[in-house]
C-alpha angles and dihedrals in degrees: 000000000000091000092049092048089048092052092050092047092047092051102035107018129226095311093051091048090052091053092055094069087197122189134172110237099178141341127204108201095190095053092032090228129137132191113215130187118218138168112274091227093064104029090118090054091051092049090050092049091049091050090053093061111109103162141024118198089349092304117120114245140171114214119198133189107226100184145349122211142168094233134035091230092058091044092056088054093051095048095045092055 
């Protein structure tokens, strides 16, 4: 989460980060998947910030958005498929 917040802050500043209203809903360590909640108004900004992440703790990574949904229930269905 610190890395995601840092990417949002770096791209959009303090005001943009405050608009994201980002929250971690769940994280699956085995599948290395997380479900995040973000404000609908800035979901594209959050996706852009996530795509800009290239390292976590000095280890190279590639972070991908698998799905976007209006509800967590529908999202679980999209990700499981």
